[in-house]
Structures are given as C-alpha cells and as structure tokens.
C-alpha positions as CSV (number, residue, x, y, z in Angstrom):
1,M,-110.6,-18.4,-24.8
2,S,-108.0,-17.4,-27.3
3,V,-108.9,-15.9,-30.6
4,T,-106.8,-16.7,-33.6
5,A,-106.1,-13.6,-35.8
6,A,-107.5,-13.9,-39.3
7,R,-104.9,-14.6,-41.9
8,P,-104.3,-11.6,-44.2
9,T,-105.7,-11.9,-47.8
10,H,-103.2,-11.6,-50.6
11,D,-104.5,-8.2,-51.5
12,E,-103.9,-7.1,-47.8
13,F,-100.4,-8.6,-48.0
14,V,-99.6,-6.7,-51.2
15,A,-101.0,-3.5,-49.8
16,Q,-98.8,-3.8,-46.7
17,L,-95.5,-5.0,-48.3
18,T,-95.4,-3.4,-51.7
19,G,-95.8,-0.1,-53.5
20,G,-93.1,2.0,-51.8
21,M,-91.6,2.9,-55.2
22,T,-94.8,3.5,-57.3
23,R,-95.7,6.7,-59.1
24,P,-99.4,7.6,-58.4
25,D,-98.9,10.9,-60.3
26,L,-98.6,9.3,-63.8
27,A,-101.0,10.7,-66.3
28,P,-103.6,8.3,-67.9
29,F,-102.8,7.2,-71.4
30,E,-105.5,7.1,-73.9
31,G,-103.6,5.3,-76.7
32,S,-102.0,6.4,-79.9
33,E,-101.7,5.5,-83.5
34,R,-99.2,2.7,-82.6
35,L,-100.3,1.8,-79.1
36,R,-103.3,0.7,-77.2
37,P,-104.3,2.4,-73.9
38,D,-102.5,-0.2,-71.9
39,G,-99.3,0.4,-74.0
40,R,-99.5,-2.8,-76.0
41,P,-98.6,-2.3,-79.7
42,K,-101.4,-2.4,-82.1
43,P,-101.5,-5.3,-84.6
44,E,-99.6,-3.7,-87.6
45,F,-96.9,-2.3,-85.3
46,R,-96.8,-5.5,-83.3
47,A,-96.3,-7.6,-86.4
48,Q,-93.1,-5.7,-87.1
49,L,-91.8,-6.1,-83.6
50,R,-92.6,-9.9,-83.4
51,R,-89.9,-11.0,-85.9
52,V,-87.4,-13.2,-84.1
53,P,-83.8,-12.5,-85.1
54,N,-82.7,-16.2,-85.4
55,A,-79.2,-15.6,-86.8
56,V,-78.3,-12.9,-84.3
57,N,-79.6,-15.0,-81.4
58,A,-77.6,-18.0,-82.6
59,V,-74.4,-15.9,-82.6
60,E,-75.2,-14.7,-79.1
61,V,-75.7,-18.2,-77.8
62,L,-72.4,-19.5,-79.4
63,A,-70.5,-16.4,-78.3
64,T,-71.6,-16.8,-74.7
65,L,-70.8,-20.5,-74.5
66,A,-67.5,-19.9,-76.3
67,A,-66.6,-17.1,-73.9
68,A,-67.1,-19.3,-70.9
69,V,-64.8,-22.0,-72.4
70,A,-62.2,-19.4,-73.3
71,V,-62.1,-17.9,-69.8
72,V,-61.6,-21.3,-68.2
73,G,-59.0,-22.1,-70.8
74,A,-57.2,-18.9,-70.0
75,V,-57.2,-19.8,-66.3
76,I,-55.6,-23.2,-67.2
77,V,-53.0,-21.6,-69.4
78,A,-52.2,-18.9,-66.8
79,G,-51.8,-21.5,-64.0
80,H,-51.9,-18.8,-61.3
81,P,-54.3,-18.2,-58.4
82,L,-54.9,-14.6,-59.5
83,A,-56.3,-15.9,-62.8
84,V,-59.1,-17.6,-60.8
85,V,-59.8,-14.4,-58.9
86,V,-60.2,-12.6,-62.2
87,A,-62.3,-15.4,-63.7
88,V,-64.9,-15.6,-60.9
89,P,-66.8,-12.3,-61.8
90,I,-66.4,-12.9,-65.5
91,I,-67.8,-16.4,-65.4
92,G,-70.6,-15.3,-63.0
93,T,-71.5,-12.6,-65.6
94,L,-71.5,-15.1,-68.4
95,Q,-73.8,-17.4,-66.3
96,L,-76.2,-14.5,-66.0
97,R,-76.1,-14.0,-69.7
98,M,-77.0,-17.7,-70.1
99,F,-79.9,-17.2,-67.8
100,V,-81.1,-14.2,-69.7
101,L,-81.0,-16.2,-73.0
102,H,-82.9,-19.0,-71.1
103,H,-85.5,-16.4,-70.1
104,E,-85.8,-15.4,-73.8
105,A,-86.4,-19.0,-74.7
106,A,-89.0,-19.3,-71.9
107,H,-91.0,-16.8,-73.9
108,R,-90.4,-18.8,-77.0
109,L,-88.5,-15.9,-78.6
110,L,-84.9,-17.2,-78.8
111,F,-85.6,-19.1,-82.1
112,S,-88.7,-19.1,-84.2
113,N,-88.4,-22.9,-84.5
114,R,-89.9,-24.1,-81.2
115,R,-88.0,-27.4,-81.0
116,L,-84.7,-25.6,-81.5
117,N,-85.8,-22.8,-79.1
118,D,-86.4,-25.3,-76.3
119,L,-83.5,-27.6,-77.1
120,V,-81.0,-24.7,-76.9
121,G,-82.7,-22.2,-74.6
122,I,-84.4,-24.5,-72.1
123,N,-82.6,-27.8,-72.2
124,L,-79.1,-26.5,-72.6
125,L,-78.9,-22.8,-71.4
126,G,-81.4,-23.6,-68.7
127,W,-79.4,-26.6,-67.5
128,L,-75.7,-25.8,-67.5
129,P,-75.6,-22.8,-65.1
130,L,-77.1,-24.8,-62.2
131,G,-80.6,-25.2,-63.6
132,T,-82.8,-28.1,-64.3
133,G,-83.1,-27.8,-68.1
134,S,-86.8,-28.2,-67.8
135,H,-90.0,-26.1,-68.3
136,H,-90.3,-25.5,-64.6
137,Y,-89.0,-21.9,-64.9
138,R,-91.2,-21.2,-67.9
139,R,-94.4,-22.2,-65.9
140,G,-93.5,-20.0,-62.9
141,H,-92.4,-17.1,-65.0
142,A,-95.8,-17.2,-66.9
143,H,-97.5,-16.3,-63.6
144,H,-95.1,-13.4,-63.1
145,H,-96.2,-11.9,-66.4
146,R,-99.8,-12.8,-66.1
147,D,-100.3,-11.0,-62.8
148,E,-97.2,-9.2,-61.4
149,F,-97.4,-9.4,-57.5
150,G,-100.4,-11.6,-57.8
151,P,-101.2,-14.8,-55.8
152,K,-98.9,-16.9,-57.9
153,E,-96.0,-14.4,-58.3
154,P,-92.9,-16.6,-57.8
155,D,-90.7,-13.7,-56.6
156,L,-93.0,-11.6,-54.5
157,L,-90.8,-11.5,-51.5
158,L,-87.8,-10.6,-53.6
159,Y,-89.5,-7.4,-54.7
160,A,-91.4,-6.6,-51.5
161,L,-90.7,-4.1,-48.7
162,Y,-88.6,-1.6,-50.8
163,P,-87.3,0.9,-50.2
164,I,-85.2,-0.5,-47.4
165,T,-82.3,0.8,-45.4
166,P,-78.8,0.8,-46.8
167,R,-77.8,-1.6,-44.1
168,S,-80.5,-4.0,-45.0
169,L,-79.5,-4.0,-48.7
170,R,-75.9,-4.6,-47.7
171,R,-76.9,-7.6,-45.6
172,K,-78.8,-9.0,-48.6
173,L,-75.8,-8.6,-50.9
174,A,-73.5,-10.0,-48.3
175,R,-75.6,-13.1,-48.1
176,D,-75.5,-13.3,-51.9
177,L,-71.7,-12.9,-51.9
178,V,-70.9,-15.6,-49.3
179,G,-73.2,-18.3,-50.8
180,V,-76.2,-18.2,-48.4
181,S,-78.6,-17.2,-51.2
182,A,-77.2,-19.9,-53.5
183,W,-77.7,-22.6,-50.9
184,R,-81.3,-21.6,-50.4
185,I,-81.8,-22.0,-54.2
186,V,-80.1,-25.4,-54.5
187,K,-81.3,-26.9,-51.2
188,P,-84.6,-28.0,-52.7
189,R,-82.7,-30.0,-55.3
190,F,-81.1,-32.0,-52.4
191,T,-84.3,-32.5,-50.5
192,G,-86.0,-33.3,-53.8
193,L,-84.0,-36.5,-53.9
194,V,-86.3,-38.0,-51.2
195,K,-89.5,-36.3,-52.5
196,P,-91.1,-38.2,-55.4
197,S,-92.8,-35.1,-56.8
198,Y,-89.5,-33.3,-57.1
199,L,-87.2,-36.2,-57.9
200,A,-87.2,-35.6,-61.6
201,L,-86.1,-32.0,-61.3
202,S,-83.4,-32.9,-58.8
203,L,-82.0,-35.7,-61.0
204,R,-81.9,-33.3,-64.0
205,F,-80.1,-30.7,-61.9
206,F,-77.4,-33.1,-60.7
207,A,-77.1,-34.6,-64.2
208,G,-76.4,-31.2,-65.6
209,Q,-73.7,-30.4,-63.1
210,A,-72.2,-33.9,-63.6
211,L,-71.9,-33.1,-67.3
212,V,-70.2,-29.8,-66.6
213,F,-67.9,-31.5,-64.1
214,G,-67.1,-34.1,-66.6
215,L,-66.0,-31.5,-69.1
216,Y,-63.6,-30.1,-66.5
217,W,-62.4,-33.7,-65.8
218,L,-61.7,-34.4,-69.5
219,A,-59.7,-31.1,-69.7
220,G,-57.6,-32.5,-66.9
221,H,-58.6,-29.9,-64.3
222,P,-61.6,-31.3,-62.3
223,W,-60.9,-29.0,-59.3
224,L,-61.5,-26.0,-61.5
225,Y,-65.2,-26.9,-61.6
226,L,-65.4,-25.7,-58.0
227,L,-63.5,-22.5,-58.5
228,T,-64.6,-21.4,-62.0
229,W,-68.1,-22.7,-62.3
230,L,-69.7,-23.4,-58.9
231,L,-68.0,-20.5,-57.0
232,P,-69.0,-17.8,-59.5
233,W,-72.6,-18.9,-59.5
234,C,-72.7,-19.1,-55.7
235,T,-71.2,-15.6,-55.2
236,W,-71.0,-13.1,-58.1
237,Y,-73.9,-14.3,-60.0
238,Q,-76.2,-14.0,-57.0
239,V,-75.1,-10.4,-56.4
240,I,-75.7,-9.1,-59.9
241,N,-78.8,-11.2,-60.4
242,R,-80.4,-9.5,-57.3
243,L,-79.3,-6.1,-58.4
244,R,-80.9,-6.7,-61.8
245,A,-84.1,-8.1,-60.3
246,I,-84.8,-5.4,-57.7
247,A,-84.1,-2.8,-60.4
248,E,-86.9,-4.4,-62.4
249,H,-89.7,-4.6,-59.8
250,G,-88.4,-3.7,-56.4
251,G,-90.9,-1.6,-54.5
252,M,-93.6,-1.7,-57.2
253,T,-97.0,-3.2,-56.7
254,R,-100.0,-5.2,-58.2
255,T,-101.9,-3.0,-60.7
256,A,-103.2,-3.1,-64.2
257,D,-101.0,-0.2,-65.0
258,R,-97.6,-1.8,-65.8
259,R,-95.9,1.6,-65.3
260,N,-96.3,0.9,-61.6
261,T,-95.4,-2.8,-61.7
262,T,-92.0,-2.3,-63.5
263,H,-89.3,0.3,-63.3
264,H,-88.4,2.3,-66.4
265,I,-84.6,2.8,-66.6
266,R,-82.4,4.4,-69.1
267,Q,-80.0,1.8,-70.5
268,S,-76.2,2.2,-70.9
269,W,-73.5,0.0,-72.3
270,P,-71.9,-0.7,-68.9
271,A,-75.2,-2.0,-67.6
272,R,-75.7,-4.1,-70.7
273,V,-72.3,-5.6,-70.3
274,L,-72.4,-6.3,-66.6
275,F,-75.9,-7.3,-65.5
276,A,-78.6,-6.4,-68.1
277,P,-77.5,-8.1,-71.3
278,Y,-79.5,-8.8,-74.4
279,H,-81.8,-5.8,-73.8
280,V,-83.4,-7.4,-70.7
281,G,-83.1,-3.9,-69.1
282,Y,-85.9,-2.6,-71.3
283,H,-88.1,-4.3,-68.8
284,L,-91.1,-2.0,-68.9
285,A,-91.4,-2.7,-72.7
286,H,-91.0,-6.4,-71.9
287,H,-93.9,-6.4,-69.4
288,V,-96.1,-4.2,-71.7
289,D,-95.8,-7.0,-74.3
290,S,-93.9,-10.1,-73.3
291,G,-94.3,-11.5,-76.8
292,I,-91.8,-9.1,-78.3
293,P,-88.2,-10.5,-78.9
294,A,-85.6,-8.8,-76.8
295,R,-83.8,-7.4,-79.9
296,N,-86.9,-5.3,-80.7
297,L,-87.6,-4.0,-77.1
298,P,-85.6,-0.8,-77.6
299,R,-87.9,0.1,-80.6
300,L,-91.0,-0.6,-78.5
301,Q,-89.5,1.4,-75.6
302,R,-89.0,4.4,-78.0
303,A,-92.6,4.2,-79.1
304,L,-93.8,4.0,-75.5
305,E,-91.8,7.2,-74.7
306,E,-92.6,9.1,-78.0
307,D,-96.3,8.4,-77.8
308,G,-96.6,9.4,-74.1
309,Y,-97.2,6.1,-72.4
310,A,-93.8,6.0,-70.6
311,D,-93.1,9.4,-69.2
312,V,-89.5,10.3,-69.8
313,D,-89.5,12.3,-66.5
314,A,-90.4,9.1,-64.7
315,R,-87.5,7.3,-66.1
316,W,-84.5,6.5,-63.9
317,P,-81.4,8.0,-65.5
318,N,-79.3,5.0,-64.5
319,Y,-79.2,1.9,-62.3
320,R,-77.1,3.6,-59.7
321,S,-79.7,6.3,-58.9
322,L,-82.4,3.6,-58.7
323,W,-80.4,1.4,-56.3
324,R,-79.8,4.5,-54.1
325,A,-83.5,5.1,-53.9
326,L,-84.2,1.4,-53.2
327,A,-81.9,1.7,-50.2
328,S,-83.4,5.0,-49.0
329,P,-86.4,4.6,-46.8
330,A,-87.3,8.3,-47.0
331,P,-90.6,8.4,-49.2
332,E,-89.5,11.5,-51.0
333,A,-86.3,9.8,-52.1
334,A,-88.0,6.7,-53.3
335,A,-90.9,8.2,-55.2
336,Q,-89.0,10.4,-57.7
337,P,-86.2,9.3,-60.1
338,A,-83.0,11.1,-59.4
339,T,-81.6,13.6,-61.9
340,A,-78.8,12.4,-64.1
C-alpha cells in the first residue's frame, strides 16, 4: 500500500526555499523620535512625507511618453537597421519606467486626485507597455506588501532559492533575452480568450496593443511596432526587470522585520537611469511604509539610517556587489554586503 507524502505547508516551503540572503545579526530597533519600532514614520513625520508631488509626477509621465515617441521618430528619420539596434534597449528602459510609474499609481501615489491617478497610471501606463490597464496588478501587489513571501505573494518563485550559481543566473537572463520569459507572461492572455473568467483581461490587453500598433500604422511604419515596441519588451525589458526585482527581494524571507524581507542598496545615478528610476530603488523605505510617495523615499531612507533602523553596514554599496552575491552560493559571500 503506497503512502502519499504530506504536502509541505507554506511555512515549510518558505523555510526551505528562501532566506539565503538574510541578516540574522541585525540589532533590534526600539524606535526613535521620528520612527516606530518597526521603522514606520510617526504621525507628524509621516504627514510631511505623504505629500504627493503632482506637478513633478506629471512632468515625469509626459517626459517618459514623449521620450518613447522621440526614439521611434529618430529610428524613422535615421532609416537604418543600426538605429533599431540602438533603440531596443532605450525603448525597453522607457517601458520599465512606465511600469514603475504604474506601480506608483497602484499605490495611489502618482496623483493626489484618485480619478486622474487611475486614468493615467493604471489605465494608460498600465496598458501601453503590454499590460491590461486594469486594477489586476494593484490587487496582486497589495498581497506582496501585506505579507512579503506570504501565501498570496505573487512573485514568491521569482525571489526564492537565492543565492544561486552564476550559471543558473546566466540561464535565467538568457531566457529573458530571447523572449522565453515574455512568452510565459503573455501566454495567459491568449488562453484567456477561451476562459470566461479571464476574457476581459485578455481583451483589454489586446486592445492596448492594437492601439499602439495603430499609432505605428498612422505614422506609416507598422512593422516598427514589432521591432521598437514588442521586441524591446520581450528582451531588454525582461532582463532589467529581473535584475531590479531580485535586487529588491532575492534570497530574503517571510518575517515581520522588513530589513530581512527587502534589500537595502545604496543608490547611484546610473542605476536610477537604467533600471531603478523614480526612486524605486529605495525599496526598504518603500516596504517600511508603502504609503509614502516615491519622491520622498530618499528622505525616509535617510531617517531610517540616521535613527538606527537601517544599519549602514548592512547596506549594499551598489547593485553590482549584490548581484555577485545573488549568484554566489557560498553562504559567507551571500550573507554580507561587499565593500565598496
């Protein structure tokens, strides 16, 4: 008589597959004049941080959309295959910037007017770069913040098992670069066409891309949709989005102490330009209080460091050092931030 093995509980799953990059040596934090013991800003300080910079965010939205149009226009004017090669990583980076602005809107922090926030951040920026333009991402992302690595964490497998071998990370990035990861993301939109519960999401997805394709058609270059919109998202975007995501939570674990759910990384201007725009790289501060607009996260991060919640010695000096540790299975290499 065969005996079926008991299915692991979520806690057992988390214990087995996460935590390879945590810092058990972090000192307890008792709170400060500005911060609660869990790092959250106290009411008076939080009121200062909660102000949404509407004008600045409007400029960022317009600049990002205008930059995408300008790059495609430059490709048309150049009329040379090399222009497409140059445009692919630029457009992919701009698509990531659109996603980060969409993320800000998912937290209702892009504009203080909620209708405008959702119209621009959810329905437009969450639609054009191969999204559905719906609240689907917002709902899943709420679970991510409510309980990182919890039972409803939408990206648990993306962050699990780190540190891994360099070869394994290269395989993941190669799959991103050749479009395998992109296909896994969009495949449900095709299967959703025959599943009533997902039909609306699929139709919104295809309507968005029909609109983008229509703009290329009106410009007289419909084939450029494939080369300067679809190709960047299927390749470059997937690579930099993975690198950003694993730098946020790769190898961390489920715990009430967010210093061990989220990496703490020193930000630099190249990182902000290439893959961590609009202060999304201040991710520990973002997870300490997800109701703080991105523009004010550097200020919260400084308070976390100055008041002793975020140990500066536990901060990664740059993304490169963290990625090396994420791709280094030796425990001693993964546990400690490398020196600058």
